[in-house]
ROLO-927708 format. One line per field, with one value per atom (N, C-alpha, C): residue number from 0; x, y, z; residue in three letters. Coordinates in nm, 4 decimals. Example, Ala and Ser with C-alpha at 12.3 -4.5 7.8 and 13.67 -1.06 7.14 Angstrom:
BEGIN
k = 0/0/0/1/1/1
east = 1.3190/1.2300/1.3200/1.2850/1.3670/1.2900
north = -0.5690/-0.4500/-0.3300/-0.2250/-0.1060/0.0030
up = 0.7800/0.7800/0.7800/0.7080/0.7140/0.7870
r = Ala/Ala/Ala/Ser/Ser/Ser
This chain:
BEGIN
k = 0/0/0/1/1/1/2/2/2/3/3/3/4/4/4/5/5/5/6/6/6/7/7/7/8/8/8/9/9/9/10/10/10/11/11/11/12/12/12/13/13/13/14/14/14/15/15/15/16/16/16/17/17/17/18/18/18/19/19/19/20/20/20/21/21/21/22/22/22/23/23/23/24/24/24/25/25/25/26/26/26/27/27/27/28/28/28/29/29/29/30/30/30/31/31/31/32/32/32/33/33/33/34/34/34/35/35/35/36/36/36/37/37/37/38/38/38/39/39/39/40/40/40/41/41/41/42/42/42/43/43/43/44/44/44/45/45/45/46/46/46/47/47/47/48/48/48/49/49/49/50/50/50/51/51/51/52/52/52/53/53/53/54/54/54/55/55/55/56/56/56/57/57/57/58/58/58/59/59/59/60/60/60/61/61/61/62/62/62/63/63/63/64/64/64/65/65/65/66/66/66/67/67/67/68/68/68/69/69/69/70/70/70/71/71/71/72/72/72/73/73/73/74/74/74/75/75/75/76/76/76/77/77/77/78/78/78/79/79/79/80/80/80/81/81/81/82/82/82/83/83/83/84/84/84/85/85/85/86/86/86/87/87/87/88/88/88/89/89/89/90/90/90/91/91/91/92/92/92/93/93/93/94/94/94/95/95/95/96/96/96/97/97/97/98/98/98/99/99/99
east = 0.6235/0.6680/0.8142/0.8884/1.0312/1.0601/1.1024/1.1423/1.2928/1.3345/1.4771/1.5421/1.6724/1.7485/1.7185/1.7038/1.6760/1.5392/1.4415/1.3101/1.3239/1.4014/1.4207/1.4985/1.5988/1.6762/1.5846/1.4954/1.4038/1.3093/1.2518/1.1619/1.2386/1.3611/1.4435/1.4726/1.4997/1.5226/1.3980/1.2813/1.1564/1.1290/1.1742/1.1521/1.2716/1.3682/1.4885/1.5612/1.5772/1.6470/1.7814/1.8837/2.0141/2.0274/2.0246/2.0295/2.1630/2.2139/2.3371/2.3044/2.4080/2.3863/2.3121/2.3462/2.2771/2.1294/2.0996/1.9604/1.8844/1.9488/1.8836/1.8416/1.9303/1.8983/1.7914/1.8030/1.7040/1.5645/1.5520/1.4210/1.3709/1.4623/1.4210/1.3573/1.4215/1.3711/1.2358/1.2240/1.0987/0.9847/1.0111/0.9078/0.8662/0.9627/0.9316/0.8413/0.8701/0.7855/0.6443/0.6332/0.5015/0.4197/0.4802/0.4070/0.3748/0.4607/0.4304/0.3088/0.3018/0.1866/0.0591/0.0675/-0.0493/-0.0943/0.0012/-0.0332/-0.1108/-0.0724/-0.1463/-0.2874/-0.3013/-0.4339/-0.5228/-0.4633/-0.5400/-0.5942/-0.5396/-0.5870/-0.7156/-0.7495/-0.8691/-0.9962/-1.0983/-1.2275/-1.3083/-1.3256/-1.4023/-1.5333/-1.5760/-1.6975/-1.8218/-1.8230/-1.9396/-1.9307/-1.8266/-1.8075/-1.8572/-1.9492/-2.0046/-1.9001/-1.8922/-1.7989/-1.8397/-1.7404/-1.7725/-1.7042/-1.7736/-1.7177/-1.6726/-1.7348/-1.7006/-1.6861/-1.5995/-1.5833/-1.6492/-1.7643/-1.8389/-1.8722/-1.8793/-1.9226/-2.0711/-2.1189/-2.2587/-2.3556/-2.3157/-2.4064/-2.3905/-2.3085/-2.2884/-2.3617/-2.4050/-2.4595/-2.3795/-2.3763/-2.3003/-2.3544/-2.4871/-2.5464/-2.4951/-2.4776/-2.4354/-2.2839/-2.2099/-2.0652/-1.9932/-2.0409/-1.9712/-2.0363/-1.9555/-2.0118/-2.0465/-2.1334/-2.1735/-2.0610/-2.0378/-1.9394/-1.9991/-1.9271/-1.9730/-1.8720/-1.9208/-1.8350/-1.8220/-1.6991/-1.6746/-1.5892/-1.6432/-1.5651/-1.4419/-1.3363/-1.2127/-1.1619/-1.1324/-1.0900/-0.9498/-0.8571/-0.7211/-0.6265/-0.6700/-0.5805/-0.5252/-0.6092/-0.5611/-0.4576/-0.4803/-0.3838/-0.2508/-0.2566/-0.1342/-0.0586/-0.1280/-0.0616/0.0011/-0.0637/-0.0070/0.1251/0.1429/0.2645/0.3723/0.3382/0.4337/0.5362/0.6630/0.7669/0.7525/0.6912/0.6825/0.5444/0.4374/0.3027/0.2680/0.1881/0.1284/-0.0105/-0.1069/-0.2400/-0.2963/-0.3586/-0.3888/-0.2790/-0.1567/-0.0457/0.0673/0.1645/0.2899/0.4027/0.5110/0.6241/0.7199/0.7817/0.8818/1.0054/1.1211/1.2440/1.2382/1.3037/1.3139/1.3983/1.3511/1.4243/1.4793/1.4324/1.4794/1.5520/1.6680/1.7458/1.7551/1.7265/1.7420/1.7929
north = 2.0490/2.0220/1.9801/2.0209/1.9895/1.8924/1.7713/1.6705/1.6834/1.6876/1.7022/1.5660/1.5653/1.4443/1.3967/1.4901/1.4552/1.3870/1.4293/1.3636/1.2162/1.1908/1.0538/0.9722/1.0320/0.9636/0.9241/1.0136/0.9844/0.8706/0.8721/0.7640/0.6323/0.6359/0.5152/0.4606/0.5486/0.5047/0.4382/0.4972/0.4401/0.3028/0.2819/0.1546/0.0595/0.0991/0.0189/-0.0145/0.0869/0.0700/0.1408/0.0741/0.1367/0.1710/0.2991/0.3429/0.4081/0.3822/0.4484/0.5931/0.6714/0.8114/0.8188/0.7296/0.7280/0.6948/0.5979/0.5599/0.6732/0.7412/0.8536/0.9601/0.9921/1.0936/1.0438/0.9191/0.8612/0.8647/0.8198/0.8159/0.9556/1.0468/1.1848/1.2435/1.2215/1.2725/1.2083/1.0768/1.0074/1.0543/1.0654/1.1126/1.2550/1.3377/1.4758/1.4807/1.3966/1.3920/1.3441/1.2437/1.1904/1.2969/1.3625/1.4636/1.5866/1.6207/1.7303/1.6960/1.5723/1.5287/1.5292/1.4838/1.4863/1.6302/1.7216/1.8631/1.9130/1.8673/1.9055/1.8483/1.7244/1.6634/1.7388/1.7897/1.8643/1.9959/2.0434/2.1663/2.1459/2.0204/1.9918/2.0216/2.0723/2.0980/1.9686/1.9098/1.7854/1.8075/1.9314/1.9605/1.8964/1.8728/1.8119/1.6609/1.6012/1.4565/1.3921/1.2969/1.2278/1.1321/1.1244/1.0283/0.8856/0.7966/0.6577/0.5655/0.4569/0.3582/0.2339/0.2050/0.0885/0.1313/0.0642/0.0908/-0.0244/0.0031/-0.0968/-0.0414/-0.1297/-0.0887/-0.0537/0.0207/0.0628/-0.0551/-0.1680/-0.2824/-0.3776/-0.3430/-0.4273/-0.3700/-0.4587/-0.4161/-0.4836/-0.4230/-0.4786/-0.6155/-0.6352/-0.7630/-0.8764/-0.8516/-0.9570/-0.9742/-0.8740/-0.8758/-0.9179/-0.8713/-0.8933/-1.0065/-1.0860/-1.1929/-1.1380/-1.2088/-1.1693/-1.2025/-1.1149/-1.1418/-1.2396/-1.3460/-1.4463/-1.4592/-1.4676/-1.4906/-1.6410/-1.6904/-1.8339/-1.8526/-1.9204/-1.9383/-2.0261/-1.9964/-2.0718/-2.1002/-2.2265/-2.2651/-2.3251/-2.2546/-2.3073/-2.2440/-2.1407/-2.0686/-2.1601/-2.2441/-2.3337/-2.4323/-2.4874/-2.5799/-2.5107/-2.3893/-2.3152/-2.2847/-2.2402/-2.2080/-2.3317/-2.4469/-2.5699/-2.6066/-2.5690/-2.6034/-2.4959/-2.3819/-2.2708/-2.2986/-2.2587/-2.2846/-2.2005/-2.0842/-1.9965/-1.9301/-2.0090/-1.9510/-1.8756/-1.7743/-1.7017/-1.6615/-1.7577/-1.7359/-1.5990/-1.5319/-1.5767/-1.5433/-1.5239/-1.4857/-1.5863/-1.5761/-1.6469/-1.5513/-1.5653/-1.4743/-1.5267/-1.4333/-1.4673/-1.3848/-1.4313/-1.3541/-1.2202/-1.1229/-0.9914/-1.0030/-0.9449/-0.9562/-0.8232/-0.7124/-0.5817/-0.5137/-0.4654/-0.3924/-0.2459/-0.1541/-0.0111/0.0563
up = -0.8172/-0.6811/-0.6869/-0.5902/-0.5881/-0.4744/-0.5103/-0.4131/-0.3930/-0.2694/-0.2412/-0.2192/-0.2254/-0.1970/-0.0554/0.0372/0.1767/0.1906/0.1090/0.1101/0.0710/-0.0329/-0.0801/0.0231/0.0842/0.1881/0.3031/0.3432/0.4549/0.4210/0.3000/0.2582/0.2507/0.1994/0.1915/0.3320/0.4267/0.5648/0.6225/0.5978/0.6481/0.5877/0.4644/0.3954/0.4144/0.4955/0.5198/0.3895/0.3035/0.1770/0.1821/0.1336/0.1159/-0.0317/-0.0632/-0.2016/-0.2308/-0.3498/-0.3935/-0.4301/-0.4514/-0.4912/-0.6243/-0.7174/-0.8470/-0.8292/-0.7432/-0.7183/-0.6501/-0.5556/-0.4881/-0.5884/-0.6813/-0.7819/-0.8789/-0.9191/-1.0111/-0.9487/-0.8236/-0.7582/-0.7230/-0.6919/-0.6660/-0.7911/-0.9046/-1.0323/-1.0661/-1.0477/-1.0788/-0.9876/-0.8578/-0.7651/-0.7971/-0.8333/-0.8689/-0.9922/-1.0921/-1.2130/-1.1798/-1.0955/-1.0580/-0.9855/-0.8884/-0.8117/-0.8955/-0.9904/-1.0819/-1.1661/-1.2144/-1.2943/-1.2102/-1.0868/-0.9977/-0.9761/-0.9639/-0.9516/-1.0718/-1.1923/-1.3127/-1.3096/-1.2642/-1.2545/-1.1556/-1.0495/-0.9496/-1.0046/-1.1170/-1.1783/-1.2583/-1.2883/-1.3677/-1.2885/-1.3597/-1.2976/-1.2986/-1.1825/-1.1708/-1.0954/-1.0861/-1.0088/-1.0697/-1.2024/-1.2660/-1.2771/-1.2207/-1.2306/-1.1017/-1.1168/-0.9999/-0.9426/-0.8096/-0.7483/-0.7835/-0.7923/-0.8219/-0.7217/-0.6925/-0.6016/-0.6770/-0.7910/-0.8721/-1.0176/-1.0867/-1.2285/-1.3038/-1.3626/-1.4379/-1.5752/-1.6725/-1.8050/-1.7991/-1.8998/-1.9023/-1.8990/-1.9567/-1.9620/-1.8440/-1.7461/-1.6293/-1.5087/-1.4202/-1.2920/-1.1825/-1.0671/-0.9557/-0.9161/-0.9261/-0.8876/-0.9743/-1.1031/-1.1949/-1.1972/-1.1551/-1.1695/-1.0422/-0.9285/-0.8024/-0.7239/-0.6573/-0.5754/-0.4371/-0.3700/-0.2351/-0.1375/-0.0415/0.0632/0.1630/0.1908/0.2858/0.3981/0.5209/0.6360/0.6526/0.6493/0.6646/0.7888/0.8906/1.0130/0.9874/1.0589/1.0470/1.1873/1.2143/1.3497/1.3461/1.2843/1.2751/1.3769/1.4453/1.5368/1.6453/1.7058/1.8122/1.7598/1.6395/1.5799/1.5531/1.5009/1.4712/1.5999/1.7029/1.8296/1.8930/1.8799/1.9368/1.8695/1.7445/1.6713/1.6812/1.7375/1.7454/1.8546/1.8342/1.9339/2.0604/2.0529/2.1697/2.1755/2.1985/2.1948/2.3224/2.3062/2.4183/2.3706/2.3801/2.3207/2.3533/2.2566/2.1212/2.0205/2.0651/1.9775/1.9886/1.9009/1.9204/1.8882/1.9619/1.9472/1.8414/1.7717/1.6700/1.6975/1.6511/1.6724/1.5991/1.6573/1.5955/1.4695/1.3596/1.2337/1.1840/1.2385/1.1956/1.3106/1.2823/1.3825/1.3383/1.4262/1.3974/1.5193
r = Unk/Unk/Unk/Unk/Unk/Unk/Unk/Unk/Unk/Unk/Unk/Unk/Unk/Unk/Unk/Unk/Unk/Unk/Unk/Unk/Unk/Unk/Unk/Unk/Unk/Unk/Unk/Unk/Unk/Unk/Unk/Unk/Unk/Unk/Unk/Unk/Unk/Unk/Unk/Unk/Unk/Unk/Unk/Unk/Unk/Unk/Unk/Unk/Unk/Unk/Unk/Unk/Unk/Unk/Unk/Unk/Unk/Unk/Unk/Unk/Unk/Unk/Unk/Unk/Unk/Unk/Unk/Unk/Unk/Unk/Unk/Unk/Unk/Unk/Unk/Unk/Unk/Unk/Unk/Unk/Unk/Unk/Unk/Unk/Unk/Unk/Unk/Unk/Unk/Unk/Unk/Unk/Unk/Unk/Unk/Unk/Unk/Unk/Unk/Unk/Unk/Unk/Unk/Unk/Unk/Unk/Unk/Unk/Unk/Unk/Unk/Unk/Unk/Unk/Unk/Unk/Unk/Unk/Unk/Unk/Unk/Unk/Unk/Unk/Unk/Unk/Unk/Unk/Unk/Unk/Unk/Unk/Unk/Unk/Unk/Unk/Unk/Unk/Unk/Unk/Unk/Unk/Unk/Unk/Unk/Unk/Unk/Unk/Unk/Unk/Unk/Unk/Unk/Unk/Unk/Unk/Unk/Unk/Unk/Unk/Unk/Unk/Unk/Unk/Unk/Unk/Unk/Unk/Unk/Unk/Unk/Unk/Unk/Unk/Unk/Unk/Unk/Unk/Unk/Unk/Unk/Unk/Unk/Unk/Unk/Unk/Unk/Unk/Unk/Unk/Unk/Unk/Unk/Unk/Unk/Unk/Unk/Unk/Unk/Unk/Unk/Unk/Unk/Unk/Unk/Unk/Unk/Unk/Unk/Unk/Unk/Unk/Unk/Unk/Unk/Unk/Unk/Unk/Unk/Unk/Unk/Unk/Unk/Unk/Unk/Unk/Unk/Unk/Unk/Unk/Unk/Unk/Unk/Unk/Unk/Unk/Unk/Unk/Unk/Unk/Unk/Unk/Unk/Unk/Unk/Unk/Unk/Unk/Unk/Unk/Unk/Unk/Unk/Unk/Unk/Unk/Unk/Unk/Unk/Unk/Unk/Unk/Unk/Unk/Unk/Unk/Unk/Unk/Unk/Unk/Unk/Unk/Unk/Unk/Unk/Unk/Unk/Unk/Unk/Unk/Unk/Unk/Unk/Unk/Unk/Unk/Unk/Unk/Unk/Unk/Unk/Unk/Unk/Unk/Unk/Unk/Unk/Unk/Unk/Unk
């Protein structure tokens, strides 16, 4: 796959990065190598490989390895809003930090 300088410039703009010409070329080359390698991986026949959701060793089970998800109520929102300089429940406003 061929990544162009313009592709890198666009991604840098989206990430609000100012890159030098040397950095643009360096990252273009690195992204091109990564995507070329992914292209090679896509050529592999994985039709006989079962999909997996967890990576566990053969002697591990999900029950013994993973903890149970618990919902824990939290009632700090009202306290936080009371301390905010410009609250508008259930939100508080903050100054704009990015200019474009």
